C-alpha positions, 0 to 999 in steps of 0.5 A, a space after each residue: 266714733 271715727 272721724 267723718 270722711 270728707 271728699 277731697 278729690 281736686 275736682 270736688 274742691 276747686 272752681 270749675 274754671 280752676 285753670 283760668 283762675 289765680 288761686 292762692 292759699 297757705 300750706 303747712 308742711 311739718 318739715 318746714 316749721 311754718 306755713 308757706 304761701 302756695 298757688 294752684 297750678 294744674 294738679 300741684 301746689 307751688 311754693 310762692 313764699 318768696 312773694 310774701 311771706 304772708 298772704 297779707 304781704 302779697 295782696 298789698 301789692 296792686 299787681 299781686 295777680 301778675 306776680 303770682 302768674 309770673 312767679 317761677 315758684 319753688 317746691 311743689 306738692 301734689 294737690 290731691 295728696 295735700 287735700 287728702 291729708 287735710 281732710 284726714 287731719 293728718 298733722 304729719 303730712 303737708 296740709 292746707 290752712 285757712 288761706 288768709 293770715 294777718 288780715 283782721 276777720 270782720 263780718 257784715 250782718 243783716 245784709 239780706 231781708 230774709 236773714 234780717 227777719 230771722 234776727 228779729 225772730 231770734 230777738 222776739 223769741 229770746 233765743 228759744 227755738 220753740 217760739 220761733 214758728 209762731 213769731 215768724 208767722 205773726 211778723 210775716 203776716 204784718 210785713 208780707 214782702 215789703 222788705 224784699 225789694 228795699 235797698 238799705 239806706 234808701 229813702 224807701 228804707 227810711 220810710 219803711 223803718 218809720 212805719 215799723 216803729 209806728 206798728 210797734 215792730 221796731 227792732 235793732 236788727 231792722 235798724 241796721 238792716 234798713 239804715 244807711 249804717 251797716 252792721 260791721 263787727 269783728 268775727 274773730 282774732 287775726 289767725 284764728 280762722 280754720 280752713 278746708 277740712 278742719 272741724 268747725 266749732 259750736 260752743 257746748 252751751 248752744 242748743 240753737 245754732 247754724 252755719 252761715 254760708 257767705 261770700 267773703 271779700 279779702 280787702 287790702 289796706 287801701 280798701 281795694 278788693 284783692 281777692 274773694 273766697 268762701 266762708 262759714 260764719 258759724 252762729 249761735 242763734 240762741 246766744 245772740 237771741 237772748 241779747 244782741 250784746 252777746 254777739 261776741 259770744 255768739 260769733 267768736 269761739 274756737 274754730 267758729 270761722 272757716 275760710 277757703 278753700 283758696 283765695 281767688 285773686 281779682 285781676 286777670 279776668 276775674 273781678 267782683 262783678 264775676 261773683 256779684 250775682 253768685 249763688 252760694 250753695 249750702 249742704 248739711 249732711 248729718 250722721 243721723 241721716 238728716 239732709 239739708 240743702 239751700 242757697 244764698 243768692 248774692 243778687 238779693 243783698 240789700 247793700 252793694 259789696 263796695 258799700 260794705 267795704 267802704 264802711 269797713 275800711 275808711 279814714 276812721 277804720 284803718 287796717 294796715 294788714 288788710 281785712 277779711 269781710 264776710 258779706 252776710 247770708 240770705 240763709 237762715 234755716 227753719 226746717 225742724 231737725 227734731 220735734 215740731 217747732 224745734 228748728 234746725 240746729 247742728 249736731 256733732 259730725 255734720 258735714 257742711 259744704 259751702 260752694 259756688 262754681 267760681 270759688 270751689 267748695 269749702 268743706 268742714 265737719 262740726 264739733 264743739 268749740 271745746 273739742 276742736 283743736 285748740 288755736 295755739 299758733 299766734 302772730 308771735 309764733 308765726 314771725 318766730 317761724 319766719 325768722 328761723 326760716 330766713 323769710 323776713 327779708 321777703 316782706 321788705 323786698 
């Protein structure tokens, strides 16, 4: 089967106000032997590796936005050509990588009431999609809309949690969804994320899975939100539904973390407030003709973004190279893709688009984690490449 064609015109990828934003990313040019730090300027990508050489180095500086804005820059690449090569998987041409590098990949779970209920349903169904509809109706009849307006950790949430226990509806997912302590877990190893245009992986063992479109915060070591991007927290619902202790197997697989297309830096008129009520759109287009469109409204999140960051980065959780923090999703697909009661699950070749006007569009096609390009470039290789290119001096300047 021929690879799925991915739209790659700059206007289809960049934020609607791209000229006003500061967008940074990583580019791999085969001629260089390693990644370069780039920024978007009009219709070109400009090399600003001298500011880094890593995204982590750049974002540790409080004045990162001003530095990027004022950087003279080095070489440049036509943005359209790079996007086309990236979408085509052309290893012999310059292409985009995930726009982060040394940051630890973390995620906050159960941050929206709707997705919290879906986790409860997964748990009650034991990972079996066919049982989900009946459980969903039964639990919904008991709870109604009581969860939708409750702020996690509030006195109302504590009271509701006590009532749920009395009703025999307690779940570990309700515990972390309503309790003051958020669920913060490690999504994947450093450097394991894939970027725009790359295949995302679903493990071959899974028969019930879905994309998770999310707003992603890029956080410096001091807890400062230095940038924002989009992410796909690919999830195996059947694996996690069998036991929450299988969360690592459900979340951390080859090519199961997608980020991009670029990181938009805070500062220079763009702040977290700019996206606090963003709508994160999702589209799934299958080669079988299946189509799904939905969205996740950040205004309905049950915890402030700053609270999630404070629980991820604190005196007891140190990350000297920074953190990438998925903030959770409202989206939990229930539409049947096959037989009634089968629910939604991915099929190979699905085109997944995650978008919001101020951050652009992240596009990936679905394959299995076993068939996705193997992750082979780790931290040792990254720094060996920097040494060969004479770039390590830049990190100390």
